[in-house]
Z-matrix of the N, CA and C atoms (Angstrom, degrees):
N
C 1 1.452
C 2 1.521 1 108.18
N 3 1.311 2 118.78 1 130.48
C 4 1.467 3 121.83 2 -177.35
C 5 1.526 4 112.74 3 -63.95
N 6 1.332 5 114.23 4 151.41
C 7 1.452 6 121.40 5 176.21
C 8 1.525 7 109.22 6 -56.96
N 9 1.312 8 117.81 7 141.92
C 10 1.457 9 121.50 8 -179.64
C 11 1.512 10 113.07 9 97.78
N 12 1.334 11 116.74 10 -3.43
C 13 1.458 12 120.05 11 179.27
C 14 1.521 13 111.92 12 -110.62
N 15 1.337 14 116.21 13 22.28
C 16 1.460 15 122.45 14 179.56
C 17 1.518 16 109.97 15 -126.31
N 18 1.316 17 115.56 16 151.19
C 19 1.462 18 122.19 17 172.00
C 20 1.521 19 106.61 18 -114.54
N 21 1.330 20 118.06 19 125.78
C 22 1.465 21 123.36 20 176.54
C 23 1.516 22 109.37 21 -111.10
N 24 1.311 23 117.20 22 143.59
C 25 1.454 24 120.51 23 170.86
C 26 1.523 25 108.08 24 -147.83
N 27 1.339 26 114.73 25 153.28
C 28 1.457 27 119.60 26 -175.50
C 29 1.514 28 110.99 27 -145.03
N 30 1.288 29 114.85 28 172.03
C 31 1.463 30 125.43 29 -179.91
C 32 1.509 31 105.61 30 172.09
N 33 1.337 32 117.42 31 -103.57
C 34 1.460 33 120.65 32 173.60
C 35 1.524 34 110.93 33 -88.16
N 36 1.329 35 116.74 34 0.12
C 37 1.458 36 122.68 35 176.17
C 38 1.527 37 108.02 36 -156.76
N 39 1.323 38 115.78 37 160.82
C 40 1.460 39 121.86 38 176.80
C 41 1.519 40 108.04 39 -108.82
N 42 1.321 41 116.60 40 126.58
C 43 1.453 42 122.52 41 -179.90
C 44 1.524 43 110.08 42 -121.97
N 45 1.323 44 116.23 43 152.18
C 46 1.471 45 122.52 44 174.23
C 47 1.513 46 107.81 45 -134.97
N 48 1.337 47 114.96 46 143.78
C 49 1.460 48 120.57 47 178.45
C 50 1.520 49 108.79 48 -144.18
N 51 1.340 50 117.63 49 125.47
C 52 1.464 51 118.28 50 171.34
C 53 1.530 52 108.96 51 -60.06
N 54 1.309 53 117.79 52 144.01
C 55 1.466 54 120.50 53 -177.09
C 56 1.523 55 112.80 54 -62.84
N 57 1.329 56 117.34 55 -22.36
C 58 1.461 57 119.59 56 -179.54
C 59 1.535 58 112.67 57 -93.94
N 60 1.344 59 118.04 58 13.23
C 61 1.458 60 122.61 59 179.89
C 62 1.521 61 109.92 60 -120.51
N 63 1.328 62 115.59 61 157.22
C 64 1.463 63 120.68 62 178.42
C 65 1.524 64 112.17 63 -94.56
N 66 1.322 65 118.03 64 -26.59
C 67 1.452 66 122.32 65 -177.34
C 68 1.524 67 111.32 66 -103.94
N 69 1.322 68 115.63 67 141.92
C 70 1.455 69 121.65 68 175.34
C 71 1.512 70 110.79 69 -100.22
N 72 1.322 71 115.36 70 169.64
C 73 1.457 72 122.84 71 177.88
C 74 1.518 73 108.73 72 -119.47
N 75 1.338 74 116.13 73 130.87
C 76 1.461 75 119.30 74 175.36
C 77 1.523 76 107.74 75 -76.74
N 78 1.338 77 115.90 76 123.12
C 79 1.455 78 121.34 77 -178.29
C 80 1.518 79 112.56 78 -96.88
N 81 1.328 80 117.79 79 -32.36
C 82 1.464 81 122.01 80 -176.75
C 83 1.521 82 108.81 81 -159.92
N 84 1.334 83 115.74 82 158.21
C 85 1.464 84 121.01 83 175.87
C 86 1.523 85 108.99 84 -122.25
N 87 1.310 86 116.03 85 163.15
C 88 1.459 87 122.06 86 -178.67
C 89 1.515 88 109.86 87 118.61
N 90 1.318 89 116.51 88 -171.86
C 91 1.470 90 121.05 89 177.61
C 92 1.520 91 108.63 90 -83.52
N 93 1.306 92 115.54 91 84.04
C 94 1.458 93 123.00 92 -175.90
C 95 1.520 94 109.25 93 -79.40
N 96 1.335 95 115.12 94 132.62
C 97 1.467 96 120.41 95 178.26
C 98 1.515 97 109.41 96 -135.93
N 99 1.291 98 115.92 97 152.77
C 100 1.461 99 124.32 98 170.49
C 101 1.526 100 114.47 99 54.78
N 102 1.348 101 119.07 100 48.90
C 103 1.469 102 117.76 101 177.96
C 104 1.527 103 110.52 102 -64.51
N 105 1.319 104 115.92 103 139.99
C 106 1.458 105 121.98 104 -179.22
C 107 1.527 106 107.94 105 -143.74
N 108 1.330 107 116.49 106 135.34
C 109 1.460 108 121.83 107 -179.13
C 110 1.522 109 109.27 108 -89.90
N 111 1.333 110 115.82 109 140.63
C 112 1.460 111 121.04 110 179.17
C 113 1.528 112 110.24 111 -65.08
N 114 1.333 113 117.33 112 155.93
C 115 1.466 114 120.48 113 -179.94
C 116 1.533 115 113.63 114 -57.76
N 117 1.337 116 117.63 115 -29.81
C 118 1.467 117 119.78 116 179.19
C 119 1.528 118 112.71 117 -87.13
N 120 1.335 119 117.53 118 -3.11
C 121 1.456 120 121.52 119 176.45
C 122 1.516 121 115.31 120 76.43
N 123 1.338 122 118.51 121 12.95
C 124 1.463 123 121.00 122 -177.37
C 125 1.525 124 113.40 123 -97.29
N 126 1.321 125 118.51 124 -20.90
C 127 1.465 126 122.69 125 -170.95
C 128 1.519 127 111.85 126 -129.96
N 129 1.326 128 115.29 127 156.76
C 130 1.459 129 122.31 128 170.55
C 131 1.523 130 106.62 129 -121.78
N 132 1.315 131 116.08 130 123.81
C 133 1.456 132 121.37 131 173.17
C 134 1.519 133 108.04 132 -100.86
N 135 1.327 134 117.02 133 151.57
C 136 1.463 135 119.95 134 179.48
C 137 1.523 136 109.32 135 -160.31
N 138 1.321 137 115.62 136 160.09
C 139 1.451 138 120.57 137 171.82
C 140 1.515 139 107.76 138 -104.32
N 141 1.312 140 114.86 139 156.66
C 142 1.447 141 121.13 140 -179.83
C 143 1.522 142 107.83 141 -122.02
N 144 1.308 143 117.05 142 161.78
C 145 1.462 144 121.08 143 -177.92
C 146 1.527 145 111.85 144 -56.13
N 147 1.317 146 116.73 145 -23.33
C 148 1.462 147 121.00 146 179.76
C 149 1.521 148 111.61 147 -79.96
N 150 1.321 149 117.90 148 6.58
C 151 1.465 150 123.72 149 178.87
C 152 1.520 151 112.87 150 69.27
N 153 1.313 152 116.67 151 28.21
C 154 1.460 153 121.14 152 176.30
C 155 1.521 154 109.60 153 -101.68
N 156 1.321 155 116.24 154 139.24
C 157 1.449 156 122.36 155 172.08
C 158 1.522 157 106.16 156 -93.31
N 159 1.333 158 116.57 157 126.07
C 160 1.461 159 121.67 158 -175.99
C 161 1.511 160 110.13 159 -131.43
N 162 1.347 161 115.87 160 166.71
C 163 1.453 162 120.85 161 175.14
C 164 1.520 163 109.55 162 -144.21
N 165 1.337 164 114.78 163 155.12
C 166 1.455 165 122.40 164 178.00
C 167 1.536 166 106.99 165 -149.86
N 168 1.323 167 116.18 166 149.27
C 169 1.464 168 119.58 167 176.76
C 170 1.522 169 109.26 168 -63.28
N 171 1.311 170 116.87 169 141.80
C 172 1.466 171 121.63 170 -178.91
C 173 1.529 172 111.21 171 -61.36
N 174 1.311 173 117.36 172 -26.14
C 175 1.459 174 121.87 173 179.03
C 176 1.520 175 112.88 174 -89.63
N 177 1.354 176 117.68 175 -0.97
C 178 1.454 177 122.12 176 179.00
C 179 1.517 178 111.52 177 108.15
N 180 1.323 179 115.94 178 167.00
C 181 1.462 180 121.53 179 -179.36
C 182 1.507 181 110.63 180 136.77
N 183 1.320 182 115.18 181 -164.41
C 184 1.462 183 120.97 182 -177.97
C 185 1.526 184 111.07 183 -72.18
N 186 1.323 185 115.30 184 139.06
C 187 1.463 186 121.82 185 174.08
C 188 1.525 187 107.31 186 -85.57
N 189 1.329 188 116.63 187 132.00
C 190 1.456 189 121.58 188 -177.43
C 191 1.525 190 109.30 189 -117.81
N 192 1.339 191 116.57 190 126.10
C 193 1.465 192 121.39 191 174.15
C 194 1.520 193 107.88 192 -75.87
N 195 1.326 194 116.45 193 129.26
C 196 1.457 195 121.69 194 -176.42
C 197 1.521 196 111.41 195 -101.93
N 198 1.313 197 116.58 196 -47.66
C 199 1.463 198 119.64 197 -176.04
C 200 1.518 199 109.51 198 -162.06
N 201 1.324 200 114.99 199 154.34
C 202 1.462 201 120.28 200 171.27
C 203 1.523 202 106.99 201 -84.75
N 204 1.313 203 116.59 202 133.73
C 205 1.461 204 120.61 203 176.44
C 206 1.514 205 108.29 204 -97.30
N 207 1.300 206 116.86 205 154.18
C 208 1.458 207 121.09 206 179.73
C 209 1.519 208 109.40 207 -76.21
N 210 1.320 209 116.41 208 124.26
C 211 1.457 210 119.71 209 -179.79
C 212 1.517 211 110.92 210 74.34
N 213 1.283 212 116.29 211 -154.92
C 214 1.454 213 121.41 212 -179.38
C 215 1.507 214 109.87 213 -158.06
N 216 1.327 215 116.16 214 -157.02
C 217 1.453 216 122.31 215 177.33
C 218 1.531 217 112.28 216 58.97
N 219 1.325 218 116.42 217 43.94
C 220 1.469 219 121.37 218 -179.15
C 221 1.515 220 110.88 219 -71.30
N 222 1.320 221 116.75 220 141.77
C 223 1.466 222 123.52 221 -177.47
C 224 1.519 223 113.12 222 -101.30
N 225 1.317 224 117.61 223 -17.60
C 226 1.456 225 119.70 224 -178.85
C 227 1.514 226 111.13 225 -176.48
N 228 1.323 227 114.92 226 171.52
C 229 1.456 228 120.98 227 179.79
C 230 1.520 229 109.02 228 -152.53
N 231 1.320 230 114.73 229 155.04
C 232 1.461 231 122.58 230 176.04
C 233 1.521 232 106.45 231 -131.60
N 234 1.335 233 117.13 232 132.19
C 235 1.460 234 122.53 233 178.61
C 236 1.517 235 107.45 234 -105.96
N 237 1.317 236 117.58 235 114.99
C 238 1.460 237 123.09 236 -176.36
C 239 1.529 238 111.23 237 -88.95
N 240 1.335 239 118.01 238 158.28
C 241 1.465 240 121.73 239 -178.47
C 242 1.528 241 114.68 240 -58.20
N 243 1.340 242 119.12 241 -23.89
C 244 1.471 243 121.11 242 179.27
C 245 1.534 244 112.06 243 -87.86
N 246 1.346 245 117.74 244 13.68
C 247 1.463 246 126.02 245 -179.83
C 248 1.514 247 114.25 246 70.98
N 249 1.317 248 117.80 247 17.63
C 250 1.453 249 121.25 248 169.82
C 251 1.519 250 107.79 249 -84.70
N 252 1.318 251 116.40 250 134.23
C 253 1.458 252 121.09 251 175.49
C 254 1.520 253 107.09 252 -113.57
N 255 1.314 254 116.25 253 126.79
C 256 1.453 255 121.54 254 177.93
C 257 1.525 256 107.81 255 -106.06
N 258 1.330 257 116.26 256 118.23
C 259 1.462 258 122.01 257 177.45
C 260 1.523 259 107.33 258 -103.80
N 261 1.322 260 117.18 259 143.19
C 262 1.458 261 118.73 260 -178.77
C 263 1.522 262 111.50 261 -141.40
N 264 1.337 263 114.33 262 149.95
C 265 1.462 264 122.93 263 175.13
C 266 1.515 265 110.19 264 -96.19
N 267 1.347 266 114.92 265 -39.41
C 268 1.454 267 121.88 266 178.40
C 269 1.522 268 106.64 267 -152.09
N 270 1.304 269 117.52 268 179.86
C 271 1.466 270 120.91 269 -176.47
C 272 1.518 271 112.42 270 -58.78
N 273 1.327 272 118.85 271 -28.82
C 274 1.453 273 120.48 272 -175.41
C 275 1.519 274 115.29 273 -105.28
N 276 1.325 275 118.18 274 3.09
C 277 1.465 276 120.76 275 -174.95
C 278 1.521 277 109.28 276 -130.91
N 279 1.342 278 116.80 277 109.56
C 280 1.461 279 119.68 278 -176.97
C 281 1.525 280 109.74 279 -150.17
N 282 1.325 281 115.32 280 165.40
C 283 1.449 282 122.04 281 175.74
C 284 1.529 283 108.24 282 -141.41
N 285 1.297 284 117.58 283 146.25
C 286 1.472 285 121.81 284 179.17
C 287 1.518 286 108.98 285 -111.49
N 288 1.312 287 115.78 286 136.98
C 289 1.458 288 122.10 287 178.69
C 290 1.517 289 108.07 288 -137.50
N 291 1.298 290 117.47 289 131.17
C 292 1.461 291 120.55 290 176.58
C 293 1.513 292 110.74 291 -87.70
N 294 1.313 293 117.69 292 132.42
C 295 1.459 294 120.74 293 175.97
C 296 1.520 295 110.33 294 -70.51
N 297 1.316 296 117.59 295 -31.56
C 298 1.454 297 120.66 296 179.51
C 299 1.515 298 112.83 297 83.52
N 300 1.306 299 116.59 298 166.85
C 301 1.464 300 124.19 299 -178.71
C 302 1.513 301 108.50 300 -132.58
N 303 1.300 302 124.14 301 162.07
C 304 1.467 303 123.33 302 -7.69
C 305 1.520 304 110.42 303 -80.79
N 306 1.286 305 116.26 304 162.71
C 307 1.458 306 122.23 305 176.56
C 308 1.487 307 107.14 306 -98.73
């Protein structure tokens, strides 16, 4: 399914729902923050309260820890085409982490 045809929401869990469906799928549990969809639309990356950067397939599956981020309390993230994810707390405080290949 192409990027832009999904609805994501989070809180104590991360859910995804295709826009043409009524039911969502729980992808992960915990204090999910800063969900971001990969450029190819296959993955969701997110940070957790434990300051871990993780990813899971948009259609569901195993959650994989990718890297520990410095500090916590992330406000957002951007996933770049080269698989670098930039997490930030504010405009002047950010860290870059590569998810790496192959997936």
